[in-house]
C-alpha positions as CSV (number, residue, x, y, z in Angstrom):
1,M,-12.6,13.4,12.1
2,G,-10.4,10.3,12.1
3,V,-9.9,7.4,9.7
4,S,-11.4,4.0,9.2
5,V,-9.5,0.7,9.6
6,G,-10.7,-2.8,8.7
7,L,-9.2,-5.9,10.4
8,I,-9.7,-9.5,9.7
9,E,-8.0,-12.5,11.4
10,L,-8.5,-15.9,9.9
11,R,-7.8,-19.5,10.9
12,H,-6.0,-20.4,7.6
13,I,-3.2,-18.7,5.7
14,P,-4.2,-19.5,2.1
15,L,-7.8,-18.3,2.8
16,G,-6.2,-15.2,4.2
17,Y,-4.7,-14.3,0.8
18,E,-8.0,-15.1,-0.9
19,T,-9.9,-12.9,1.5
20,V,-7.5,-10.0,1.0
21,D,-7.9,-10.2,-2.7
22,A,-11.7,-10.0,-2.3
23,M,-11.4,-7.0,0.1
24,L,-9.2,-5.1,-2.4
25,K,-11.4,-5.9,-5.3
26,A,-14.6,-4.9,-3.4
27,A,-13.6,-1.4,-2.4
28,D,-11.1,1.4,-2.7
29,V,-9.0,0.6,0.4
30,E,-5.3,0.7,1.1
31,L,-3.7,-2.5,2.2
32,V,-1.6,-2.0,5.4
33,R,-0.9,-5.6,6.3
34,A,-1.6,-9.1,4.9
35,S,0.6,-11.8,6.5
36,P,0.6,-14.9,8.6
37,S,0.5,-14.3,12.2
38,C,0.7,-16.3,15.4
39,P,-0.5,-18.8,16.3
40,G,-0.8,-20.1,12.7
41,K,-3.4,-17.5,11.6
42,F,-3.6,-14.8,9.1
43,L,-4.0,-11.1,9.8
44,A,-5.1,-8.4,7.3
45,I,-5.6,-4.7,7.8
46,V,-6.9,-2.1,5.4
47,T,-7.6,1.6,5.7
48,G,-9.8,4.0,3.7
49,G,-13.1,5.9,3.9
50,V,-15.9,4.6,6.2
51,G,-18.0,3.1,3.4
52,A,-15.0,1.6,1.5
53,V,-13.8,-0.1,4.7
54,E,-17.2,-1.4,5.6
55,C,-17.6,-2.7,2.0
56,A,-14.2,-4.4,2.2
57,C,-15.0,-6.0,5.6
58,A,-18.3,-7.3,4.2
59,A,-16.4,-8.9,1.3
60,A,-14.0,-10.4,3.8
61,E,-16.8,-11.9,5.8
62,R,-18.4,-13.4,2.7
63,T,-15.1,-14.9,1.6
64,A,-13.9,-16.2,4.9
65,G,-17.2,-17.4,6.3
66,R,-16.7,-19.3,9.6
67,Q,-12.9,-19.3,9.2
68,A,-12.8,-15.6,10.4
69,V,-11.8,-15.3,14.0
70,V,-12.7,-11.6,13.9
71,C,-13.7,-9.1,11.2
72,R,-14.3,-5.6,12.1
73,A,-14.5,-2.1,10.7
74,I,-13.3,0.6,13.2
75,D,-14.4,4.1,12.4
76,H,-13.1,7.4,13.6
77,L,-9.6,6.3,14.7
78,D,-7.1,9.0,15.4
79,E,-4.9,9.5,12.4
80,A,-1.8,8.8,14.5
81,V,-3.1,5.2,14.9
82,A,-3.5,4.7,11.2
83,E,0.0,6.1,10.6
84,A,1.5,3.8,13.3
85,L,0.0,0.8,11.6
86,K,1.7,1.8,8.3
87,T,5.1,2.9,9.6
88,R,7.0,2.9,12.8
89,P,6.8,6.5,14.2
90,R,10.1,7.8,15.5
91,P,9.5,10.4,18.2
92,D,12.1,13.1,18.2
93,K,12.6,12.6,21.9
94,L,11.5,10.0,24.3
95,E,10.3,11.4,27.6
96,S,8.6,8.8,29.7
97,F,7.6,5.5,28.2
98,G,4.4,3.6,28.4
99,S,3.5,0.2,27.1
100,I,0.2,-1.7,27.1
101,E,-0.1,-5.4,26.2
102,T,-3.4,-6.8,24.8
103,R,-4.8,-10.2,24.4
104,T,-5.6,-9.7,20.7
105,A,-4.5,-7.7,17.6
106,L,-7.8,-5.9,17.4
107,S,-7.6,-4.8,21.0
108,A,-4.1,-3.4,20.3
109,I,-5.5,-1.0,17.7
110,L,-8.3,0.0,20.0
111,A,-5.9,0.6,22.9
112,A,-3.7,2.7,20.7
113,D,-6.7,4.8,19.8
114,L,-7.7,5.2,23.5
115,V,-4.2,6.3,24.6
116,V,-3.8,9.0,22.0
117,K,-7.3,10.4,22.5
118,A,-6.9,10.2,26.3
119,S,-3.6,12.1,26.8
120,R,-0.9,14.0,25.2
121,V,1.2,11.0,24.2
122,R,2.8,10.0,20.9
123,L,2.8,6.5,19.6
124,I,6.1,4.7,19.1
125,C,4.6,1.5,17.7
126,I,1.7,-0.8,17.5
127,R,2.7,-4.5,17.1
128,M,0.2,-7.3,16.6
129,A,0.2,-11.1,16.5
130,Q,3.6,-11.7,14.9
131,G,5.9,-13.7,17.2
132,I,4.0,-12.9,20.4
133,G,1.4,-15.6,20.5
134,G,-1.5,-13.6,18.8
135,K,-1.2,-10.8,21.4
136,G,-0.6,-7.1,20.6
137,Y,1.1,-4.2,22.3
138,V,1.3,-0.5,22.1
139,N,4.3,1.6,23.0
140,F,4.1,5.4,23.5
141,T,5.8,8.4,25.0
142,G,4.9,11.6,26.7
143,D,5.4,13.2,30.1
144,I,4.9,10.7,33.0
145,A,1.5,12.1,34.0
146,S,0.2,11.8,30.5
147,V,1.6,8.3,30.1
148,R,0.0,7.1,33.4
149,N,-3.3,8.8,32.5
150,A,-3.3,7.1,29.1
151,I,-2.8,3.7,30.7
152,E,-5.6,4.3,33.3
153,T,-8.0,5.6,30.8
154,C,-7.4,2.8,28.4
155,K,-8.0,0.2,31.2
156,A,-11.2,2.0,32.3
157,R,-12.6,2.4,28.8
158,C,-11.5,-0.8,27.0
159,G,-14.9,-2.5,27.6
160,D,-13.5,-5.9,28.5
161,P,-10.9,-5.7,31.3
162,S,-9.4,-9.1,30.3
163,L,-8.2,-7.6,26.9
164,I,-5.4,-5.7,28.7
165,T,-2.9,-8.2,30.0
166,S,-0.2,-5.9,31.2
167,S,1.1,-2.4,31.2
168,C,3.9,-0.2,32.5
169,A,4.9,3.5,32.8
170,I,8.6,4.4,33.1
171,A,9.4,7.9,34.1
172,T,13.0,8.1,33.0
173,P,13.9,5.1,30.8
174,H,17.5,4.1,30.6
175,E,19.4,5.1,27.5
176,A,20.0,1.5,26.4
177,L,16.3,0.9,26.6
178,V,15.5,4.1,24.6
179,S,17.9,3.2,21.8
180,N,16.4,-0.3,21.6
181,L,12.9,1.1,21.4
182,L,13.7,3.4,18.6
183,C,15.6,0.9,16.4
């Protein structure tokens, strides 16, 4: 079934707060994130039912106008993606490790959805825009074949190959790396 997520990235921080207010007043959505992001932009993410998220995104577009870099409702995301946006999942064990870096915050969400639907992997985190120059990245774990398959499937299905800037699959990550990832 899946969940819906709405994302808007704006050029100005005060307008970001105003836009989030309009989104929340327009529809019954849950605010996941509303904060300044790099480089000097504002990123907001909401979740909810399909109609509510679309209504919130429409309100965001009306409020932000041409100052919106991107505004998009994404339907039928895997529930693990929505959960990873809200919290930092802590896998009970880290098998192999995979990471995909994306050019935008939106493409990080889409990449996370592709990897969890492509293979038997569990998300560790989805990070977007903060302190990484507007980029995003997705970290995940599973057996090495699943991790590699998730990366290759994501690259093949992402639509625009330039959205994925880098990736890695590590079969047996070092203990120090593992403890750093789960902190």
